[in-house]
C-alpha positions in Angstrom: -20.9 12.2 5.2 -19.4 8.5 5.3 -19.5 6.9 8.7 -16.1 5.7 8.4 -14.5 9.1 7.8 -12.2 10.3 10.8 -10.7 13.7 11.2 -7.0 13.6 11.2 -6.1 17.5 10.6 -7.7 20.8 10.7 -6.6 24.4 10.0 -8.0 27.8 9.3 -6.0 28.3 6.2 -6.9 27.0 3.0 -3.3 26.8 2.1 -2.5 24.3 4.9 -5.1 21.8 4.1 -4.0 21.8 0.3 -0.5 20.8 1.7 -1.9 18.3 3.9 -4.0 16.8 1.0 -1.1 16.6 -1.4 1.1 14.7 1.2 -1.7 12.2 1.6 -2.2 11.8 -1.9 1.2 11.5 -2.6 1.2 8.5 -0.2 -2.1 6.9 -1.8 -4.5 8.1 1.0 -7.9 9.6 -0.4 -8.8 12.8 1.8 -11.9 15.1 2.2 -12.1 18.5 3.4 -14.9 20.1 5.4 -14.8 23.7 5.4 -16.5 25.1 8.4 -15.7 28.9 8.2 -18.5 31.4 9.0 -20.2 32.3 5.9 -20.7 35.7 7.6 -17.1 36.2 9.0 -14.9 34.0 7.0 -11.9 34.7 9.4 -13.9 32.4 12.1 -14.2 28.5 11.9 -11.7 25.6 10.9 -11.4 23.5 7.6 -10.9 19.8 8.6 -9.5 17.2 6.7 -10.9 13.7 6.8 -9.5 10.2 5.8 -11.2 6.7 6.0 -10.7 4.9 9.3 -8.5 2.4 7.8 -6.0 4.9 6.8 -6.3 7.0 10.1 -2.9 6.0 11.7 -0.7 6.4 8.7 -2.3 9.8 7.7 -1.4 11.1 11.1 2.0 9.6 10.8 2.4 11.6 7.6 0.9 15.0 8.8 2.3 14.8 12.1 5.4 17.1 10.8 2.6 19.7 9.9 1.5 20.0 13.2 4.6 21.5 14.6 
């Protein structure tokens, strides 16, 4: 993974990550997801969403409403 990527959102639900990615994409922010679900027990683990460090503040501001 690139060194300048930072995690800005995580969820155990794929659909929530997709919503977050779409919001970021609509605002011109490229994002990357990392699925850390357990391969034996898929209900365990998180999916993390990453953006480039230069977009971190803007991404967190956009995604803030999803965390409530």
